[in-house]
Structures are given as structure tokens and as C-alpha cells.
All heavy atoms as TSV, in Angstrom:
chain	resi	resn	atom	element	x	y	z
A	1	MET	N	N	97.508	81.955	134.204
A	1	MET	CA	C	98.170	81.119	135.192
A	1	MET	C	C	97.167	80.193	135.873
A	1	MET	O	O	97.492	79.072	136.195
A	1	MET	CB	C	98.885	82.009	136.193
A	1	MET	CG	C	99.772	81.257	137.139
A	1	MET	SD	S	100.865	82.403	137.933
A	1	MET	CE	C	102.356	81.528	137.820
A	2	LYS	N	N	95.958	80.655	136.051
A	2	LYS	CA	C	94.949	79.837	136.697
A	2	LYS	C	C	94.601	78.605	135.850
A	2	LYS	O	O	94.366	77.538	136.373
A	2	LYS	CB	C	93.699	80.664	136.966
A	2	LYS	CG	C	92.721	79.993	137.877
A	2	LYS	CD	C	91.609	80.930	138.250
A	2	LYS	CE	C	90.732	80.269	139.291
A	2	LYS	NZ	N	89.683	81.169	139.743
A	3	THR	N	N	94.598	78.743	134.522
A	3	THR	CA	C	94.294	77.601	133.658
A	3	THR	C	C	95.389	76.542	133.748
A	3	THR	O	O	95.114	75.366	133.622
A	3	THR	CB	C	94.115	78.040	132.198
A	3	THR	OG1	O	95.293	78.716	131.769
A	3	THR	CG2	C	92.902	78.941	132.045
A	4	ASP	N	N	96.641	76.950	133.957
A	4	ASP	CA	C	97.726	75.986	134.123
A	4	ASP	C	C	97.509	75.125	135.353
A	4	ASP	O	O	97.762	73.931	135.343
A	4	ASP	CB	C	99.085	76.685	134.211
A	4	ASP	CG	C	99.508	77.301	132.882
A	4	ASP	OD1	O	99.002	76.862	131.831
A	4	ASP	OD2	O	100.336	78.225	132.907
A	5	MET	N	N	97.023	75.725	136.434
A	5	MET	CA	C	96.750	74.967	137.658
A	5	MET	C	C	95.621	73.974	137.434
A	5	MET	O	O	95.668	72.850	137.908
A	5	MET	CB	C	96.401	75.911	138.806
A	5	MET	CG	C	97.595	76.529	139.461
A	5	MET	SD	S	98.634	75.277	140.181
A	5	MET	CE	C	98.130	75.416	141.858
A	6	ASN	N	N	94.591	74.382	136.694
A	6	ASN	CA	C	93.476	73.480	136.410
A	6	ASN	C	C	93.934	72.282	135.604
A	6	ASN	O	O	93.492	71.166	135.832
A	6	ASN	CB	C	92.344	74.216	135.691
A	6	ASN	CG	C	91.627	75.184	136.606
A	6	ASN	OD1	O	91.679	75.040	137.822
A	6	ASN	ND2	N	90.966	76.164	136.025
A	7	LYS	N	N	94.824	72.488	134.644
A	7	LYS	CA	C	95.350	71.377	133.842
A	7	LYS	C	C	96.134	70.408	134.718
A	7	LYS	O	O	96.010	69.207	134.586
A	7	LYS	CB	C	96.249	71.904	132.719
A	7	LYS	CG	C	95.491	72.543	131.591
A	7	LYS	CD	C	96.442	73.021	130.517
A	7	LYS	CE	C	95.695	73.760	129.426
A	7	LYS	NZ	N	96.618	74.281	128.422
A	8	LYS	N	N	96.944	70.938	135.627
A	8	LYS	CA	C	97.727	70.081	136.511
A	8	LYS	C	C	96.821	69.274	137.438
A	8	LYS	O	O	97.056	68.107	137.677
A	8	LYS	CB	C	98.710	70.907	137.340
A	8	LYS	CG	C	99.915	71.353	136.574
A	8	LYS	CD	C	100.890	72.069	137.485
A	8	LYS	CE	C	102.111	72.521	136.727
A	8	LYS	NZ	N	103.076	73.189	137.593
A	9	GLN	N	N	95.782	69.897	137.945
A	9	GLN	CA	C	94.874	69.200	138.848
A	9	GLN	C	C	94.142	68.074	138.137
A	9	GLN	O	O	93.909	67.023	138.706
A	9	GLN	CB	C	93.876	70.181	139.460
A	9	GLN	CG	C	94.509	71.090	140.480
A	9	GLN	CD	C	93.535	72.129	141.004
A	9	GLN	OE1	O	92.451	72.299	140.477
A	9	GLN	NE2	N	93.944	72.841	142.044
A	10	LYS	N	N	93.779	68.256	136.893
A	10	LYS	CA	C	93.075	67.214	136.143
A	10	LYS	C	C	93.989	66.034	135.834
A	10	LYS	O	O	93.510	64.932	135.664
A	10	LYS	CB	C	92.496	67.789	134.853
A	10	LYS	CG	C	91.317	68.704	135.090
A	10	LYS	CD	C	90.740	69.197	133.792
A	10	LYS	CE	C	89.574	70.128	134.068
A	10	LYS	NZ	N	88.988	70.640	132.820
A	11	ASN	N	N	95.286	66.267	135.739
A	11	ASN	CA	C	96.228	65.208	135.393
A	11	ASN	C	C	96.829	64.525	136.608
A	11	ASN	O	O	97.711	63.706	136.472
A	11	ASN	CB	C	97.353	65.766	134.516
A	11	ASN	CG	C	96.846	66.119	133.137
A	11	ASN	OD1	O	95.900	65.503	132.645
A	11	ASN	ND2	N	97.453	67.106	132.520
A	12	THR	N	N	96.375	64.855	137.798
A	12	THR	CA	C	96.943	64.235	138.991
A	12	THR	C	C	96.293	62.881	139.253
A	12	THR	O	O	95.153	62.631	138.870
A	12	THR	CB	C	96.765	65.125	140.229
A	12	THR	OG1	O	95.385	65.337	140.449
A	12	THR	CG2	C	97.479	66.443	140.068
A	13	ARG	N	N	97.037	62.011	139.881
A	13	ARG	CA	C	96.552	60.698	140.300
A	13	ARG	C	C	96.813	60.586	141.797
A	13	ARG	O	O	97.858	61.007	142.291
A	13	ARG	CB	C	97.289	59.571	139.583
A	13	ARG	CG	C	97.228	59.623	138.079
A	13	ARG	CD	C	95.887	59.107	137.575
A	13	ARG	NE	N	95.906	58.966	136.137
A	13	ARG	CZ	C	95.440	59.888	135.309
A	13	ARG	NH1	N	94.958	61.010	135.764
A	13	ARG	NH2	N	95.469	59.701	134.019
A	14	THR	N	N	95.881	59.992	142.507
A	14	THR	CA	C	96.041	59.799	143.948
A	14	THR	C	C	96.073	58.313	144.234
A	14	THR	O	O	95.200	57.570	143.780
A	14	THR	CB	C	94.872	60.452	144.713
A	14	THR	OG1	O	94.771	61.813	144.317
A	14	THR	CG2	C	95.095	60.360	146.205
A	15	PHE	N	N	97.086	57.879	144.974
A	15	PHE	CA	C	97.254	56.474	145.313
A	15	PHE	C	C	97.265	56.315	146.826
A	15	PHE	O	O	97.901	57.091	147.523
A	15	PHE	CB	C	98.584	55.933	144.768
A	15	PHE	CG	C	98.747	56.091	143.289
A	15	PHE	CD1	C	99.452	57.157	142.769
A	15	PHE	CD2	C	98.199	55.164	142.420
A	15	PHE	CE1	C	99.608	57.304	141.402
A	15	PHE	CE2	C	98.347	55.302	141.059
A	15	PHE	CZ	C	99.054	56.376	140.549
A	16	LEU	N	N	96.578	55.314	147.298
A	16	LEU	CA	C	96.683	54.901	148.698
A	16	LEU	C	C	97.484	53.613	148.710
A	16	LEU	O	O	97.096	52.634	148.076
A	16	LEU	CB	C	95.306	54.655	149.300
A	16	LEU	CG	C	94.408	55.866	149.443
A	16	LEU	CD1	C	93.048	55.444	149.973
A	16	LEU	CD2	C	95.033	56.875	150.384
A	17	ILE	N	N	98.576	53.611	149.426
A	17	ILE	CA	C	99.452	52.443	149.475
A	17	ILE	C	C	99.394	51.861	150.873
A	17	ILE	O	O	99.655	52.557	151.852
A	17	ILE	CB	C	100.896	52.831	149.101
A	17	ILE	CG1	C	100.911	53.401	147.683
A	17	ILE	CG2	C	101.825	51.629	149.232
A	17	ILE	CD1	C	102.209	54.042	147.295
A	18	LYS	N	N	99.031	50.588	150.934
A	18	LYS	CA	C	98.967	49.881	152.214
A	18	LYS	C	C	100.060	48.817	152.224
A	18	LYS	O	O	100.032	47.894	151.422
A	18	LYS	CB	C	97.606	49.207	152.392
A	18	LYS	CG	C	96.452	50.166	152.436
A	18	LYS	CD	C	95.150	49.406	152.544
A	18	LYS	CE	C	93.971	50.338	152.355
A	18	LYS	NZ	N	92.697	49.610	152.301
A	19	ILE	N	N	101.005	48.969	153.129
A	19	ILE	CA	C	102.054	47.973	153.303
A	19	ILE	C	C	101.555	46.987	154.350
A	19	ILE	O	O	101.345	47.355	155.506
A	19	ILE	CB	C	103.381	48.618	153.744
A	19	ILE	CG1	C	103.792	49.743	152.797
A	19	ILE	CG2	C	104.463	47.549	153.885
A	19	ILE	CD1	C	104.025	49.338	151.378
A	20	MET	N	N	101.328	45.748	153.948
A	20	MET	CA	C	100.773	44.746	154.846
A	20	MET	C	C	101.852	43.879	155.494
A	20	MET	O	O	101.666	43.371	156.583
A	20	MET	CB	C	99.816	43.831	154.084
A	20	MET	CG	C	98.826	44.557	153.245
A	20	MET	SD	S	97.251	44.576	153.987
A	20	MET	CE	C	96.270	45.248	152.666
A	21	ASP	N	N	102.981	43.733	154.785
A	21	ASP	CA	C	104.033	42.854	155.279
A	21	ASP	C	C	105.349	43.264	154.647
A	21	ASP	O	O	105.379	43.995	153.656
A	21	ASP	CB	C	103.707	41.395	154.914
A	21	ASP	CG	C	104.460	40.392	155.779
A	21	ASP	OD1	O	105.186	40.811	156.714
A	21	ASP	OD2	O	104.325	39.187	155.530
A	22	GLN	N	N	106.439	42.775	155.242
A	22	GLN	CA	C	107.773	42.998	154.699
A	22	GLN	C	C	108.529	41.688	154.801
A	22	GLN	O	O	108.801	41.210	155.913
A	22	GLN	CB	C	108.488	44.098	155.466
A	22	GLN	CG	C	109.877	44.363	154.951
A	22	GLN	CD	C	110.595	45.410	155.763
A	22	GLN	OE1	O	110.048	46.025	156.659
A	22	GLN	NE2	N	111.872	45.587	155.465
A	23	GLN	N	N	108.806	41.091	153.657
A	23	GLN	CA	C	109.555	39.837	153.620
A	23	GLN	C	C	110.583	39.902	152.506
A	23	GLN	O	O	110.365	40.571	151.494
A	23	GLN	CB	C	108.627	38.651	153.365
A	23	GLN	CG	C	107.671	38.368	154.485
A	23	GLN	CD	C	106.791	37.161	154.185
A	23	GLN	OE1	O	106.868	36.558	153.128
A	23	GLN	NE2	N	105.940	36.827	155.133
A	24	ASN	N	N	111.665	39.195	152.674
A	24	ASN	CA	C	112.725	39.127	151.659
A	24	ASN	C	C	113.222	40.515	151.244
A	24	ASN	O	O	113.552	40.745	150.084
A	24	ASN	CB	C	112.242	38.346	150.433
A	24	ASN	CG	C	111.827	36.943	150.787
A	24	ASN	OD1	O	112.458	36.277	151.610
A	24	ASN	ND2	N	110.748	36.486	150.194
A	25	GLY	N	N	113.246	41.434	152.184
A	25	GLY	CA	C	113.786	42.767	151.923
A	25	GLY	C	C	112.902	43.650	151.063
A	25	GLY	O	O	113.388	44.633	150.504
A	26	THR	N	N	111.634	43.325	150.916
A	26	THR	CA	C	110.750	44.154	150.106
A	26	THR	C	C	109.352	44.175	150.712
A	26	THR	O	O	109.086	43.483	151.690
A	26	THR	CB	C	110.724	43.691	148.640
A	26	THR	OG1	O	110.090	44.683	147.842
A	26	THR	CG2	C	110.038	42.350	148.477
A	27	TRP	N	N	108.463	44.987	150.144
A	27	TRP	CA	C	107.125	45.173	150.680
A	27	TRP	C	C	106.093	44.323	149.957
A	27	TRP	O	O	106.214	44.069	148.765
A	27	TRP	CB	C	106.676	46.615	150.526
A	27	TRP	CG	C	107.476	47.634	151.261
A	27	TRP	CD1	C	108.152	47.460	152.432
A	27	TRP	CD2	C	107.677	48.989	150.874
A	27	TRP	NE1	N	108.742	48.630	152.806
A	27	TRP	CE2	C	108.474	49.588	151.867
A	27	TRP	CE3	C	107.261	49.749	149.799
A	27	TRP	CZ2	C	108.851	50.923	151.799
A	27	TRP	CZ3	C	107.638	51.073	149.743
A	27	TRP	CH2	C	108.424	51.650	150.737
A	28	GLN	N	N	105.062	43.937	150.686
A	28	GLN	CA	C	103.868	43.333	150.106
A	28	GLN	C	C	102.684	44.140	150.630
A	28	GLN	O	O	102.675	44.555	151.782
A	28	GLN	CB	C	103.697	41.864	150.516
A	28	GLN	CG	C	104.766	40.932	149.961
A	28	GLN	CD	C	106.030	40.923	150.790
A	28	GLN	OE1	O	105.984	40.922	152.014
A	28	GLN	NE2	N	107.177	40.946	150.128
A	29	GLY	N	N	101.700	44.355	149.762
A	29	GLY	CA	C	100.538	45.134	150.179
A	29	GLY	C	C	99.599	45.389	149.023
A	29	GLY	O	O	99.494	44.584	148.111
A	30	SER	N	N	98.935	46.537	149.085
A	30	SER	CA	C	97.997	46.888	148.018
A	30	SER	C	C	98.106	48.376	147.705
A	30	SER	O	O	98.500	49.176	148.545
A	30	SER	CB	C	96.562	46.545	148.421
A	30	SER	OG	O	96.166	47.345	149.518
A	31	VAL	N	N	97.770	48.709	146.479
A	31	VAL	CA	C	97.719	50.098	146.041
A	31	VAL	C	C	96.314	50.349	145.507
A	31	VAL	O	O	95.747	49.521	144.809
A	31	VAL	CB	C	98.804	50.410	144.979
A	31	VAL	CG1	C	98.676	49.539	143.752
A	31	VAL	CG2	C	98.768	51.879	144.586
A	32	THR	N	N	95.750	51.488	145.894
A	32	THR	CA	C	94.409	51.864	145.450
A	32	THR	C	C	94.505	53.150	144.648
A	32	THR	O	O	95.114	54.122	145.094
A	32	THR	CB	C	93.473	52.084	146.656
A	32	THR	OG1	O	93.434	50.884	147.426
A	32	THR	CG2	C	92.067	52.438	146.205
A	33	TRP	N	N	93.909	53.133	143.448
A	33	TRP	CA	C	93.768	54.328	142.629
A	33	TRP	C	C	92.494	55.005	143.099
A	33	TRP	O	O	91.395	54.498	142.870
A	33	TRP	CB	C	93.616	53.994	141.147
A	33	TRP	CG	C	94.830	53.502	140.455
A	33	TRP	CD1	C	95.587	54.208	139.578
A	33	TRP	CD2	C	95.418	52.205	140.523
A	33	TRP	NE1	N	96.614	53.427	139.117
A	33	TRP	CE2	C	96.535	52.192	139.685
A	33	TRP	CE3	C	95.116	51.050	141.238
A	33	TRP	CZ2	C	97.340	51.070	139.528
A	33	TRP	CZ3	C	95.918	49.942	141.078
A	33	TRP	CH2	C	97.019	49.961	140.241
A	34	VAL	N	N	92.615	56.149	143.747
A	34	VAL	CA	C	91.458	56.812	144.346
A	34	VAL	C	C	90.462	57.234	143.270
A	34	VAL	O	O	89.263	56.968	143.393
A	34	VAL	CB	C	91.901	58.017	145.200
A	34	VAL	CG1	C	90.710	58.793	145.711
A	34	VAL	CG2	C	92.777	57.543	146.358
A	35	GLU	N	N	90.931	57.872	142.211
A	35	GLU	CA	C	90.028	58.369	141.172
A	35	GLU	C	C	89.324	57.238	140.422
A	35	GLU	O	O	88.211	57.406	139.940
A	35	GLU	CB	C	90.778	59.244	140.154
A	35	GLU	CG	C	91.293	60.556	140.701
A	35	GLU	CD	C	92.626	60.426	141.428
A	35	GLU	OE1	O	93.232	59.339	141.416
A	35	GLU	OE2	O	93.040	61.414	142.024
A	36	GLU	N	N	89.965	56.089	140.314
A	36	GLU	CA	C	89.405	54.957	139.572
A	36	GLU	C	C	88.646	53.982	140.468
A	36	GLU	O	O	88.042	53.037	139.968
A	36	GLU	CB	C	90.526	54.187	138.850
A	36	GLU	CG	C	91.285	55.014	137.847
A	36	GLU	CD	C	90.428	55.397	136.663
A	36	GLU	OE1	O	89.675	54.533	136.169
A	36	GLU	OE2	O	90.515	56.555	136.224
A	37	HIS	N	N	88.744	54.161	141.777
A	37	HIS	CA	C	88.127	53.236	142.746
A	37	HIS	C	C	88.564	51.796	142.447
A	37	HIS	O	O	87.761	50.878	142.375
A	37	HIS	CB	C	86.601	53.338	142.721
A	37	HIS	CG	C	86.109	54.720	142.975
A	37	HIS	ND1	N	86.146	55.292	144.224
A	37	HIS	CD2	C	85.603	55.650	142.141
A	37	HIS	CE1	C	85.663	56.526	144.145
A	37	HIS	NE2	N	85.330	56.764	142.896
A	38	ARG	N	N	89.869	51.634	142.268
A	38	ARG	CA	C	90.429	50.334	141.898
A	38	ARG	C	C	91.584	49.989	142.834
A	38	ARG	O	O	92.410	50.843	143.140
A	38	ARG	CB	C	90.927	50.414	140.458
A	38	ARG	CG	C	91.521	49.138	139.969
A	38	ARG	CD	C	91.911	49.241	138.514
A	38	ARG	NE	N	92.900	48.219	138.264
A	38	ARG	CZ	C	93.931	48.366	137.479
A	38	ARG	NH1	N	94.122	49.485	136.837
A	38	ARG	NH2	N	94.781	47.390	137.327
A	39	GLU	N	N	91.641	48.731	143.256
A	39	GLU	CA	C	92.703	48.275	144.153
A	39	GLU	C	C	93.400	47.076	143.528
A	39	GLU	O	O	92.764	46.239	142.902
A	39	GLU	CB	C	92.113	47.882	145.510
A	39	GLU	CG	C	93.151	47.378	146.485
A	39	GLU	CD	C	92.556	46.990	147.821
A	39	GLU	OE1	O	91.336	46.720	147.880
A	39	GLU	OE2	O	93.307	46.926	148.799
A	40	GLN	N	N	94.720	47.020	143.696
A	40	GLN	CA	C	95.481	45.872	143.224
A	40	GLN	C	C	96.576	45.550	144.236
A	40	GLN	O	O	97.198	46.449	144.801
A	40	GLN	CB	C	96.100	46.139	141.855
A	40	GLN	CG	C	96.773	44.898	141.305
A	40	GLN	CD	C	96.856	44.902	139.811
A	40	GLN	OE1	O	96.311	45.764	139.153
A	40	GLN	NE2	N	97.551	43.934	139.273
A	41	HIS	N	N	96.795	44.277	144.450
A	41	HIS	CA	C	97.823	43.829	145.385
A	41	HIS	C	C	99.166	43.717	144.663
A	41	HIS	O	O	99.219	43.460	143.468
A	41	HIS	CB	C	97.430	42.474	145.987
A	41	HIS	CG	C	96.203	42.581	146.845
A	41	HIS	ND1	N	96.260	42.937	148.176
A	41	HIS	CD2	C	94.902	42.422	146.550
A	41	HIS	CE1	C	95.038	42.985	148.659
A	41	HIS	NE2	N	94.189	42.669	147.689
A	42	PHE	N	N	100.231	43.929	145.417
A	42	PHE	CA	C	101.586	43.781	144.874
A	42	PHE	C	C	102.406	42.933	145.828
A	42	PHE	O	O	102.127	42.852	147.016
A	42	PHE	CB	C	102.239	45.151	144.640
A	42	PHE	CG	C	102.365	46.004	145.872
A	42	PHE	CD1	C	103.480	45.914	146.681
A	42	PHE	CD2	C	101.358	46.892	146.223
A	42	PHE	CE1	C	103.595	46.687	147.829
A	42	PHE	CE2	C	101.463	47.677	147.359
A	42	PHE	CZ	C	102.578	47.579	148.162
A	43	ARG	N	N	103.430	42.270	145.272
A	43	ARG	CA	C	104.286	41.380	146.053
A	43	ARG	C	C	105.681	41.922	146.281
A	43	ARG	O	O	106.476	41.324	146.987
A	43	ARG	CB	C	104.382	40.027	145.346
A	43	ARG	CG	C	103.044	39.323	145.243
A	43	ARG	CD	C	103.155	38.164	144.325
A	43	ARG	NE	N	103.521	38.707	143.005
A	43	ARG	CZ	C	103.306	38.095	141.860
A	43	ARG	NH1	N	102.766	36.920	141.838
A	43	ARG	NH2	N	103.646	38.659	140.723
A	44	SER	N	N	105.995	43.059	145.653
A	44	SER	CA	C	107.313	43.659	145.850
A	44	SER	C	C	107.245	45.153	145.563
A	44	SER	O	O	106.314	45.630	144.915
A	44	SER	CB	C	108.349	43.002	144.925
A	44	SER	OG	O	108.087	43.358	143.576
A	45	ALA	N	N	108.243	45.866	146.016
A	45	ALA	CA	C	108.314	47.300	145.760
A	45	ALA	C	C	108.436	47.561	144.262
A	45	ALA	O	O	107.875	48.527	143.745
A	45	ALA	CB	C	109.489	47.913	146.511
A	46	LEU	N	N	109.118	46.673	143.544
A	46	LEU	CA	C	109.245	46.830	142.097
A	46	LEU	C	C	107.878	46.727	141.415
A	46	LEU	O	O	107.544	47.523	140.534
A	46	LEU	CB	C	110.203	45.786	141.524
A	46	LEU	CG	C	110.409	45.845	140.009
A	46	LEU	CD1	C	110.959	47.201	139.595
A	46	LEU	CD2	C	111.336	44.719	139.570
A	47	GLU	N	N	107.060	45.766	141.831
A	47	GLU	CA	C	105.709	45.650	141.273
A	47	GLU	C	C	104.897	46.903	141.579
A	47	GLU	O	O	104.158	47.396	140.726
A	47	GLU	CB	C	104.984	44.427	141.831
A	47	GLU	CG	C	105.416	43.132	141.227
A	47	GLU	CD	C	104.586	41.952	141.698
A	47	GLU	OE1	O	103.608	42.151	142.461
A	47	GLU	OE2	O	104.903	40.834	141.307
A	48	LEU	N	N	105.027	47.431	142.796
A	48	LEU	CA	C	104.326	48.653	143.172
A	48	LEU	C	C	104.708	49.795	142.236
A	48	LEU	O	O	103.848	50.513	141.723
A	48	LEU	CB	C	104.642	49.025	144.623
A	48	LEU	CG	C	104.164	50.393	145.091
A	48	LEU	CD1	C	102.644	50.497	145.040
A	48	LEU	CD2	C	104.677	50.664	146.496
A	49	LEU	N	N	106.001	49.958	141.991
A	49	LEU	CA	C	106.456	51.030	141.105
A	49	LEU	C	C	105.947	50.843	139.682
A	49	LEU	O	O	105.563	51.809	139.017
A	49	LEU	CB	C	107.984	51.108	141.121
A	49	LEU	CG	C	108.589	51.593	142.426
A	49	LEU	CD1	C	110.106	51.477	142.388
A	49	LEU	CD2	C	108.162	53.009	142.720
A	50	LYS	N	N	105.914	49.606	139.205
A	50	LYS	CA	C	105.391	49.338	137.860
A	50	LYS	C	C	103.907	49.674	137.771
A	50	LYS	O	O	103.442	50.224	136.766
A	50	LYS	CB	C	105.615	47.877	137.474
A	50	LYS	CG	C	107.049	47.560	137.150
A	50	LYS	CD	C	107.194	46.098	136.772
A	50	LYS	CE	C	108.620	45.737	136.454
A	50	LYS	NZ	N	108.754	44.321	136.051
A	51	LEU	N	N	103.147	49.361	138.799
A	51	LEU	CA	C	101.716	49.667	138.812
A	51	LEU	C	C	101.482	51.180	138.791
A	51	LEU	O	O	100.649	51.677	138.026
A	51	LEU	CB	C	101.048	49.046	140.038
A	51	LEU	CG	C	100.938	47.536	140.037
A	51	LEU	CD1	C	100.526	47.033	141.412
A	51	LEU	CD2	C	99.957	47.070	138.973
A	52	ILE	N	N	102.229	51.896	139.604
A	52	ILE	CA	C	102.080	53.348	139.643
A	52	ILE	C	C	102.519	53.965	138.323
A	52	ILE	O	O	101.842	54.850	137.778
A	52	ILE	CB	C	102.859	53.942	140.830
A	52	ILE	CG1	C	102.205	53.505	142.140
A	52	ILE	CG2	C	102.940	55.456	140.736
A	52	ILE	CD1	C	102.983	53.877	143.381
A	53	ASP	N	N	103.629	53.488	137.783
A	53	ASP	CA	C	104.119	54.009	136.507
A	53	ASP	C	C	103.090	53.784	135.400
A	53	ASP	O	O	102.831	54.672	134.591
A	53	ASP	CB	C	105.451	53.347	136.146
A	53	ASP	CG	C	106.051	53.930	134.887
A	53	ASP	OD1	O	106.186	55.177	134.810
A	53	ASP	OD2	O	106.384	53.153	133.973
A	54	GLY	N	N	102.485	52.601	135.379
A	54	GLY	CA	C	101.463	52.317	134.378
A	54	GLY	C	C	100.249	53.224	134.525
A	54	GLY	O	O	99.683	53.680	133.536
A	55	ALA	N	N	99.858	53.517	135.740
A	55	ALA	CA	C	98.709	54.399	135.966
A	55	ALA	C	C	99.033	55.826	135.534
A	55	ALA	O	O	98.183	56.515	134.976
A	55	ALA	CB	C	98.307	54.365	137.437
A	56	LEU	N	N	100.241	56.264	135.771
A	56	LEU	CA	C	100.626	57.618	135.374
A	56	LEU	C	C	100.725	57.759	133.862
A	56	LEU	O	O	100.554	58.846	133.324
A	56	LEU	CB	C	101.952	58.009	136.031
A	56	LEU	CG	C	101.894	58.158	137.550
A	56	LEU	CD1	C	103.277	58.445	138.106
A	56	LEU	CD2	C	100.906	59.236	137.958
A	57	ASP	N	N	100.989	56.652	133.175
A	57	ASP	CA	C	101.028	56.652	131.709
A	57	ASP	C	C	99.640	56.446	131.121
A	57	ASP	O	O	99.501	56.170	129.937
A	57	ASP	CB	C	101.955	55.560	131.188
A	57	ASP	CG	C	103.423	55.907	131.394
A	57	ASP	OD1	O	103.736	57.092	131.565
A	57	ASP	OD2	O	104.245	54.985	131.381
A	58	ASN	N	N	98.593	56.507	131.974
A	58	ASN	CA	C	97.205	56.286	131.576
A	58	ASN	C	C	96.964	54.872	131.073
A	58	ASN	O	O	96.051	54.613	130.321
A	58	ASN	CB	C	96.743	57.302	130.533
A	58	ASN	CG	C	96.641	58.676	131.107
A	58	ASN	OD1	O	96.315	58.839	132.272
A	58	ASN	ND2	N	96.915	59.673	130.306
A	59	ASN	N	N	97.796	53.939	131.483
A	59	ASN	CA	C	97.640	52.538	131.111
A	59	ASN	C	C	97.085	51.815	132.327
A	59	ASN	O	O	97.806	51.236	133.108
A	59	ASN	CB	C	98.983	51.947	130.690
A	59	ASN	CG	C	98.860	50.510	130.261
A	59	ASN	OD1	O	97.760	49.980	130.158
A	59	ASN	ND2	N	99.985	49.880	130.015
A	60	TYR	N	N	95.766	51.825	132.503
A	60	TYR	CA	C	95.150	51.289	133.699
A	60	TYR	C	C	95.015	49.773	133.661
A	60	TYR	O	O	94.585	49.175	134.595
A	60	TYR	CB	C	93.770	51.928	133.912
A	60	TYR	CG	C	93.874	53.391	134.184
A	60	TYR	CD1	C	93.494	54.304	133.231
A	60	TYR	CD2	C	94.374	53.853	135.393
A	60	TYR	CE1	C	93.604	55.658	133.469
A	60	TYR	CE2	C	94.473	55.205	135.625
A	60	TYR	CZ	C	94.090	56.094	134.676
A	60	TYR	OH	O	94.204	57.429	134.918
A	61	GLU	N	N	95.388	49.160	132.570
A	61	GLU	CA	C	95.264	47.715	132.454
A	61	GLU	C	C	96.566	46.991	132.808
A	61	GLU	O	O	96.782	45.878	132.375
A	61	GLU	CB	C	94.826	47.335	131.032
A	61	GLU	CG	C	93.432	47.835	130.697
A	61	GLU	CD	C	92.392	47.321	131.667
A	61	GLU	OE1	O	92.406	46.119	131.985
A	61	GLU	OE2	O	91.549	48.116	132.106
A	62	VAL	N	N	97.417	47.614	133.577
A	62	VAL	CA	C	98.680	46.988	133.988
A	62	VAL	C	C	98.364	45.848	134.949
A	62	VAL	O	O	97.681	46.018	135.945
A	62	VAL	CB	C	99.612	48.004	134.672
A	62	VAL	CG1	C	100.853	47.321	135.202
A	62	VAL	CG2	C	99.988	49.098	133.696
A	63	ARG	N	N	98.837	44.667	134.624
A	63	ARG	CA	C	98.659	43.500	135.493
A	63	ARG	C	C	100.028	42.876	135.718
A	63	ARG	O	O	100.823	42.736	134.789
A	63	ARG	CB	C	97.749	42.452	134.843
A	63	ARG	CG	C	96.363	42.941	134.588
A	63	ARG	CD	C	95.562	42.937	135.855
A	63	ARG	NE	N	94.217	43.371	135.588
A	63	ARG	CZ	C	93.423	43.910	136.468
A	63	ARG	NH1	N	93.841	44.074	137.689
A	63	ARG	NH2	N	92.226	44.283	136.160
A	64	ILE	N	N	100.284	42.480	136.928
A	64	ILE	CA	C	101.534	41.800	137.257
A	64	ILE	C	C	101.242	40.304	137.277
A	64	ILE	O	O	100.402	39.842	138.042
A	64	ILE	CB	C	102.085	42.269	138.617
A	64	ILE	CG1	C	102.266	43.789	138.637
A	64	ILE	CG2	C	103.378	41.548	138.944
A	64	ILE	CD1	C	103.257	44.322	137.669
A	65	GLU	N	N	101.917	39.555	136.443
A	65	GLU	CA	C	101.728	38.113	136.347
A	65	GLU	C	C	102.742	37.390	137.209
A	65	GLU	O	O	103.858	37.860	137.390
A	65	GLU	CB	C	101.867	37.657	134.893
A	65	GLU	CG	C	100.868	38.290	133.946
A	65	GLU	CD	C	99.440	37.883	134.214
A	65	GLU	OE1	O	99.220	36.720	134.643
A	65	GLU	OE2	O	98.535	38.707	134.008
A	66	GLU	N	N	102.377	36.250	137.725
A	66	GLU	CA	C	103.302	35.435	138.538
A	66	GLU	C	C	104.287	34.732	137.654
A	66	GLU	O	O	104.054	34.367	136.563
A	66	GLU	CB	C	102.521	34.394	139.337
A	66	GLU	CG	C	101.778	35.028	140.471
A	66	GLU	CD	C	101.131	33.979	141.374
A	66	GLU	OE1	O	101.685	32.870	141.486
A	66	GLU	OE2	O	100.100	34.280	141.938
């Protein structure tokens, strides 16, 4: 059982989400991947979810284009 916990801990991702503004009914801000020491700005809640989803799929090269 202890090895199962170790596997889960290694597969976790930690995100810091900073909401800087709220316009047009959605959020603008930045998300930071703690383990990767990487920050990216987002312009909507949908972009935020796409960035997090990409990181959880181990696809760290997710970029949101204008």
C-alpha cells in the first residue's frame, strides 16, 4: 500500500493560479507549474483549463494562440 502512495505522489502536479482581472464574464491571470518552475498567462477560464489539462497529460508544450 505504501508503494501506491509513492506512485500517486510522483504523478501529482501543483499549480498556482493568480486571478488578476475579471472581464467579459471570465478570468484573466496566470498559472504557474510549481514542479516545472514555469508560468503562463491566460485570457479566459477556458484557456486556464486547457493549460492545466495539457500539463496533466504530460504535454508541457501547450500554447494558447491568439
